[in-house]
C-alpha positions as CSV (number, residue, x, y, z in Angstrom):
1,M,88.8,143.6,39.9
2,T,90.3,144.5,43.1
3,A,93.0,141.5,45.2
4,K,90.1,141.2,47.4
5,N,87.3,140.5,44.9
6,I,89.3,138.0,43.3
7,V,89.8,136.4,47.0
8,K,86.2,135.8,47.0
9,I,85.4,134.3,44.0
10,A,88.1,131.8,44.4
11,C,86.7,130.7,47.7
12,L,83.4,130.7,46.4
13,S,84.5,128.8,43.0
14,G,86.4,126.3,45.6
15,A,83.0,125.6,48.0
16,A,81.1,124.9,44.8
17,L,83.2,122.7,43.8
18,V,83.5,120.6,47.0
19,F,79.5,120.5,47.5
20,A,79.4,119.3,43.8
21,S,81.2,116.5,45.1
22,C,78.8,115.3,47.5
23,R,76.5,113.4,45.1
24,G,74.3,112.1,48.0
25,Q,75.0,108.5,47.1
26,I,77.7,105.5,48.6
27,S,80.3,104.9,45.8
28,E,81.4,101.8,44.6
29,K,84.9,103.2,43.7
30,Q,88.0,102.7,46.3
31,P,88.5,106.0,48.0
32,I,92.0,107.6,46.9
33,H,94.9,107.0,49.6
34,P,97.9,108.5,48.7
35,N,99.8,107.4,51.3
36,M,99.0,103.2,51.6
37,N,101.6,103.2,54.7
38,M,101.4,99.2,54.6
39,D,97.8,99.3,55.7
40,Q,96.6,96.6,53.2
41,Q,99.3,94.0,52.9
42,P,99.1,89.7,52.6
43,R,100.0,88.9,55.9
44,M,98.4,86.3,58.7
45,E,97.5,86.9,61.9
46,A,98.0,85.2,64.7
47,Q,96.1,81.0,64.4
48,E,94.7,82.2,61.8
49,V,94.0,79.4,58.8
50,N,96.7,79.7,55.8
51,K,95.5,77.0,53.0
52,F,98.9,77.7,51.3
53,F,100.5,75.0,53.7
54,E,99.0,71.3,54.4
55,D,98.4,71.6,57.7
56,N,96.6,74.7,57.1
57,R,98.8,76.7,59.8
58,S,99.5,80.4,59.3
59,M,102.2,79.7,62.1
60,R,104.6,77.8,61.2
61,Q,107.7,75.8,63.2
62,P,110.9,76.2,62.9
63,V,113.3,74.1,60.5
64,E,114.4,70.8,62.2
65,G,117.6,71.0,63.2
66,T,118.0,75.0,63.4
67,I,118.5,77.1,66.5
68,A,117.6,80.6,66.4
69,R,120.0,83.1,67.0
70,G,121.7,83.5,70.3
71,L,119.7,80.4,71.5
72,K,122.3,78.1,71.3
73,K,123.1,78.1,74.6
74,E,126.2,76.2,74.7
75,D,127.4,76.5,78.2
76,V,125.0,74.1,80.5
77,A,126.8,75.7,83.8
78,Y,125.5,79.3,82.7
79,Y,122.3,78.3,81.6
80,Q,121.3,75.1,83.2
81,G,123.5,75.6,86.8
82,V,124.5,72.3,85.8
83,D,128.0,70.7,84.7
84,A,128.7,68.6,81.6
85,N,128.2,65.2,83.6
86,D,124.5,66.8,84.5
87,E,125.6,67.0,88.2
88,W,124.6,70.7,90.0
89,I,127.6,73.0,89.6
90,S,128.9,74.0,93.4
91,D,129.7,77.8,92.6
92,I,128.0,81.0,90.8
93,P,129.4,80.7,87.2
94,V,129.6,84.2,87.0
95,K,131.5,87.2,89.0
96,V,129.8,88.2,92.3
97,T,129.7,91.8,92.9
98,K,127.9,94.5,94.4
99,E,126.1,95.4,91.8
100,L,125.1,91.7,91.2
101,L,123.8,91.6,94.7
102,Y,121.8,94.7,94.8
103,R,120.4,93.5,91.4
104,G,119.4,89.8,93.3
105,Q,117.8,91.9,96.2
106,D,115.5,93.4,93.9
107,R,114.5,90.8,91.7
108,Y,114.0,88.5,94.9
109,D,111.8,90.8,97.1
110,I,109.6,90.7,93.8
111,Y,109.3,87.4,92.7
112,C,110.6,85.5,96.0
113,S,110.0,87.5,99.2
114,V,106.2,86.7,99.0
115,C,106.5,82.9,99.6
116,H,110.4,82.7,101.2
117,G,110.3,85.5,103.1
118,G,112.1,88.9,103.4
119,T,115.2,87.2,105.1
120,G,114.0,84.1,103.2
121,A,113.0,82.5,106.7
122,G,110.2,81.1,104.7
123,D,107.4,83.4,106.2
124,G,106.7,85.5,103.4
125,I,103.2,87.3,103.2
126,I,101.4,84.4,101.9
127,M,102.7,81.7,103.9
128,T,101.6,83.6,107.0
129,G,98.1,83.9,106.0
130,N,95.6,81.0,105.7
131,Y,95.8,80.7,101.7
132,G,96.5,76.9,101.5
133,Y,99.8,77.2,99.9
134,V,102.3,74.3,100.7
135,P,104.9,76.3,103.0
136,A,108.2,77.2,101.7
137,P,110.9,76.0,103.2
138,T,113.5,78.5,105.2
139,Y,117.2,78.6,103.3
140,H,118.6,78.8,106.7
141,Q,118.6,75.2,107.2
142,D,121.8,72.9,106.9
143,R,120.7,71.2,103.7
144,L,120.0,74.7,102.2
145,R,122.9,76.3,103.0
146,E,125.0,73.2,102.1
147,A,123.0,72.7,99.0
148,P,125.4,73.6,95.6
149,D,124.6,76.6,93.9
150,G,123.5,74.9,90.8
151,E,120.2,73.0,92.6
152,I,119.0,76.5,94.3
153,Y,119.5,78.1,90.2
154,S,117.7,75.0,89.2
155,A,114.8,75.8,91.5
156,I,114.3,79.0,90.2
157,Y,114.8,77.9,86.4
158,N,113.2,74.6,86.5
159,G,110.4,74.4,89.9
160,V,110.5,72.3,92.5
161,R,107.9,70.3,94.1
162,T,104.9,72.5,94.3
163,M,106.9,75.8,93.6
164,P,106.4,77.1,89.4
165,S,109.5,77.4,87.1
166,Y,110.1,81.4,87.1
167,A,112.5,80.4,83.3
168,T,109.9,82.9,81.8
169,Q,109.5,85.7,84.2
170,I,113.4,86.1,85.5
171,K,116.1,86.0,82.8
172,V,119.4,84.3,83.1
173,E,121.3,87.2,84.6
174,D,118.6,87.3,87.5
175,R,118.2,84.4,88.5
176,W,122.2,84.3,89.0
177,A,121.5,87.3,90.9
178,I,119.0,85.5,93.2
179,V,121.3,82.9,93.9
180,A,124.1,85.4,95.1
181,Y,121.5,87.4,97.2
182,I,120.0,83.9,98.8
183,R,123.7,83.6,99.9
184,A,124.0,87.1,101.3
185,L,120.7,86.5,103.4
186,Q,121.9,82.8,104.6
187,A,125.4,84.5,105.4
188,S,123.8,87.6,107.5
189,Q,121.5,84.6,109.2
190,N,124.4,83.1,110.9
191,V,126.9,85.0,111.9
192,D,128.4,84.4,115.4
193,E,128.8,87.7,117.6
194,N,132.4,87.3,118.0
195,T,131.9,88.3,114.1
196,I,129.5,90.9,115.1
197,K,131.0,92.0,117.3
198,Q,134.0,92.9,114.7
199,Y,131.5,96.0,113.4
200,D,129.8,99.1,114.3
201,V,126.9,96.8,115.8
202,D,124.9,97.2,118.4
203,L,124.7,93.5,119.6
204,A,122.0,94.0,122.6
205,E,120.1,96.6,120.1
206,L,119.5,93.2,117.6
207,Q,119.2,90.8,120.1
208,N,116.0,92.5,121.9
209,E,114.7,93.4,118.4
210,Y,114.9,89.7,117.6
211,K,113.3,88.7,120.9
212,A,110.4,91.4,119.9
213,E,109.9,89.8,116.8
214,Q,110.0,86.4,118.0
215,E,107.2,87.3,120.3
216,R,105.5,88.5,118.1
217,L,105.1,85.7,115.8
218,A,104.4,83.7,118.9
219,A,102.0,85.6,119.9
220,L,100.8,85.2,116.0
221,A,100.2,81.6,116.5
222,E,98.6,81.2,119.4
223,A,95.8,83.4,117.8
224,R,95.6,81.7,114.9
225,K,95.2,78.1,117.3
226,P,91.3,77.4,117.2
227,E,89.9,77.4,120.7
228,K,89.1,73.5,120.8
229,E,91.6,71.7,119.0
230,A,89.5,69.1,116.7
231,E,90.3,65.2,117.3
232,A,92.8,63.6,114.9
233,T,91.2,61.6,112.5
234,P,92.3,59.8,108.9
235,E,89.3,62.1,107.0
236,M,91.9,65.3,108.5
237,G,94.8,63.2,107.3
238,K,93.3,63.2,104.1
239,K,93.0,66.8,103.8
240,L,95.5,67.9,104.7
241,V,97.6,65.7,102.3
242,G,95.3,67.8,99.4
243,Q,96.3,70.7,101.7
244,Y,100.1,70.7,101.6
245,A,100.6,69.0,98.1
246,C,101.9,65.9,99.9
247,G,100.5,64.0,96.0
248,T,103.1,65.9,94.6
249,C,106.0,63.4,95.7
250,H,104.1,60.4,97.0
251,N,101.3,58.4,95.3
252,E,98.6,56.2,97.7
253,D,98.1,53.6,94.3
254,G,101.2,52.1,94.8
255,S,102.9,52.9,91.6
256,E,106.7,53.4,91.5
257,G,108.9,55.6,90.1
258,G,108.2,59.2,92.4
259,I,110.0,61.7,94.1
260,G,109.2,60.1,97.3
261,P,108.1,56.2,98.4
262,T,104.4,55.5,97.9
263,W,102.1,54.9,101.0
264,K,100.2,52.3,99.8
265,G,101.3,49.0,101.5
266,L,104.0,51.5,103.4
267,F,102.7,50.9,107.3
268,G,104.1,48.0,108.9
269,S,106.9,47.5,106.1
270,V,110.6,46.9,106.5
271,T,113.1,48.0,104.2
272,E,116.6,48.7,104.1
273,G,117.7,52.8,104.2
274,V,120.6,54.9,105.6
275,N,120.7,57.7,108.7
276,Q,121.9,61.2,108.9
277,D,125.8,59.4,109.3
278,G,125.0,57.1,105.6
279,E,125.4,53.8,107.9
280,T,123.0,51.2,106.1
281,I,120.2,50.2,108.8
282,T,116.8,48.7,108.4
283,I,113.9,50.7,108.3
284,T,110.1,49.4,110.3
285,K,107.8,51.6,109.1
286,D,105.9,52.2,112.2
287,E,104.4,55.2,113.9
288,A,107.7,56.4,115.0
289,Y,108.7,56.2,111.7
290,I,106.7,58.2,110.3
291,R,106.2,61.0,112.7
292,E,110.0,60.9,112.5
293,S,109.9,61.3,108.3
294,I,107.1,64.6,109.0
295,V,108.9,66.6,111.2
296,A,112.5,65.4,110.5
297,P,112.6,63.2,107.0
298,G,116.6,63.6,106.8
299,A,116.8,61.2,110.0
300,K,116.2,58.1,108.0
301,K,115.8,57.7,104.5
302,T,114.6,54.7,102.5
303,E,116.7,52.9,99.9
304,G,116.3,54.5,96.5
305,Y,115.3,57.8,98.1
306,E,118.3,58.7,99.2
307,Q,118.9,61.6,97.9
308,G,115.2,62.9,98.5
309,V,115.2,66.8,99.4
310,M,111.4,67.1,101.4
311,A,111.4,69.6,103.6
312,P,110.5,69.3,107.7
313,Y,106.9,70.2,108.3
314,D,107.7,70.7,112.2
315,Y,105.7,73.0,113.0
316,L,102.2,71.1,112.4
317,S,100.3,70.9,115.4
318,E,100.3,67.3,117.1
319,T,96.8,66.8,116.2
320,E,97.6,66.8,112.1
321,I,100.6,65.0,112.8
322,E,98.9,62.1,114.2
323,S,95.8,62.6,111.4
324,L,98.3,62.4,108.8
325,V,99.8,58.9,111.1
326,L,96.5,57.8,110.6
327,Y,95.5,58.1,107.4
328,I,98.9,56.7,106.0
329,K,98.4,53.4,108.1
330,S,94.8,53.4,106.7
331,L,95.9,52.7,103.0
332,S,97.3,49.8,104.4
333,D,94.6,48.0,106.3
334,N,92.5,48.5,102.7
């Protein structure tokens, strides 16, 4: 028998065995699984019921008093931006390097610029459109230029007013990088001419670019104005309260303990407070006071709310401001 014939016989025998194994019916036996590779294991899926435990939960809580490795976070200055007295720290607790600033710019452009704008002026893309967001404050105001670094970090970590917390999206080191970059933006936007002249910069060209940008923004604002401005009404004021989320800090039912004073019974009341120089004054809460509190909230602060950080709403139209005054007044007339 030749080798060729032997190969043919072997192939035919193998084929016969294969066809013989096809019984044409479903087997009740488990198929052979040479390598289990953990394909079947007694594990629980997320949220699955587990009768082994009294509360029937497969997802277990950490043992009380334990802390996962690496999550102790004893350095509150670094992780929370506060000192041992729970006060905001003045300076960034990490070394500020060129690499840190570039990283801050990268993270800022991703997470912050859509609201606060590329230069930190509060003119991000969703602020300039009619999206109904509460306008973001500019970083180039005295209060924020003088604010401690820990306060800015806290806004990223905890959120502030209508701004949500970014703690789950931005890592600790990146939060400080953003704080450093915001400080760089503030410095870059507040340089006097004498300092600029020390560098190889065409000051006249910069001034022309700034003028052109201001004209563009003015034209854009003019184009968005309605042909005929509506009449100021309490109803419009109430709508603006919802649009700008004023209720986040102020309430209308007279309850205390809010970030800002209640509006219930506010109009016409008299109370003690402080002015910008920290001097104690008597405040009569009339129309002039409410107007001033909207456009320049730091001018006079009611007793008990001296640390208030309300952003100025000086970009509102005269009709909008008047409507807010009328609405707040109506809460005292009822």
